[in-house]
C-alpha positions in Angstrom: 40.9 98.3 80.1 43.5 101.8 81.2 41.9 102.2 84.5 41.9 98.7 85.6 45.2 98.0 84.6 46.2 101.3 86.4 44.9 99.8 89.2 45.7 96.3 89.4 48.4 96.1 87.3 49.0 92.1 88.1 45.7 91.2 86.5 45.2 90.1 83.9 43.0 92.8 81.5 41.2 91.3 77.7 40.4 94.6 76.0 38.1 94.2 73.0 38.7 96.5 70.0 37.0 97.3 66.9 40.6 99.1 65.5 44.1 97.7 65.2 44.9 101.4 66.2 43.5 101.5 69.7 44.5 97.5 70.6 48.1 99.1 69.8 47.6 102.1 71.4 45.8 99.9 74.7 49.5 97.0 74.3 51.0 100.8 74.7 49.2 101.9 77.7 50.2 99.0 79.4 47.0 96.2 78.2 48.5 93.8 77.2 46.1 91.4 76.3 43.9 92.9 73.2 42.0 91.9 70.2 40.9 94.2 67.2 37.7 92.6 65.6 38.6 94.1 62.4 41.8 92.5 62.4 40.7 89.7 63.4 37.9 89.3 60.6 40.1 91.1 58.1 42.4 88.1 58.0 40.0 85.4 58.3 38.6 87.1 55.1 42.3 86.6 52.9 43.1 83.3 54.3 39.5 82.0 53.4 40.0 83.8 49.9 43.4 82.2 49.8 42.4 78.0 51.0 38.7 78.7 51.3 38.5 76.1 53.5 40.5 78.6 56.3 37.7 80.1 56.8 36.0 76.8 58.3 38.9 75.0 60.2 38.5 78.6 62.6 34.9 78.4 63.2 35.4 74.7 64.1 38.2 75.9 66.0 36.8 78.2 67.9 32.3 77.4 68.1 32.7 73.4 68.8 31.2 72.0 71.9 33.2 68.6 71.8 36.3 70.3 71.6 37.8 73.1 73.1 41.2 75.3 72.8 43.4 75.6 76.4 46.6 76.8 77.4 48.8 74.8 79.7 52.3 75.1 81.6 54.6 73.5 79.9 55.9 70.4 82.0 59.7 70.9 83.9 60.8 68.1 81.7 60.2 69.7 78.5 61.6 73.8 79.7 64.7 74.2 76.6 63.4 70.7 74.5 62.2 72.0 70.6 58.0 72.4 70.6 58.6 69.5 68.0 59.3 66.9 71.5 56.1 68.8 73.2 54.6 68.1 69.9 55.8 64.6 70.1 55.2 64.1 73.7 51.7 64.7 74.1 47.9 63.1 73.6 46.1 66.4 72.4 47.0 67.7 69.3 49.0 71.4 70.1 48.8 74.0 68.0 51.6 76.1 69.7 53.2 77.9 72.7 52.1 81.5 74.5 55.5 83.2 76.3 54.0 86.2 78.0 51.8 87.6 75.2 53.7 86.5 72.3 51.5 82.8 70.5 54.6 80.7 68.3 52.9 78.5 66.2 56.2 76.7 65.4 56.1 77.0 61.4 58.9 77.3 59.7 61.1 76.7 62.5 61.4 74.9 65.8 61.5 77.1 69.2 62.2 75.9 72.2 60.4 75.7 75.0 61.2 77.9 78.4 59.2 78.1 81.9 56.4 79.7 82.3 55.6 79.1 78.9 52.1 78.0 78.0 50.8 75.1 74.8 48.5 75.6 73.7 45.9 73.1 72.9 42.8 71.3 71.6 41.7 69.2 74.1 38.6 66.9 74.7 35.7 69.6 76.1 34.8 68.4 79.5 31.9 66.3 80.4 
């Protein structure tokens, strides 16, 4: 991942690791999109213990042929508007938004959207 990033820094590189420390080190070396399986599984188990149906919900989000998670650009009319306005205006379920490599669910606040942000939505799968 580091070699690919150094050869083609404009390319969006995604690295999957077992270790949270390795994922953090890769981010520090410029690989912005990393995921630690240990961290993902650990947090999923913790949320499932807190809320028993949470694990099933997460599996449905990532393993369902009827719908898919997608990132869609924020419409120009929604720039500088709160996330709640995008949720109200969309026919899709807006889960949150991504700004660069950061994701915000808009829970507890109602952040303003900016040009270049991407809405994270649940949409019907293509037929």
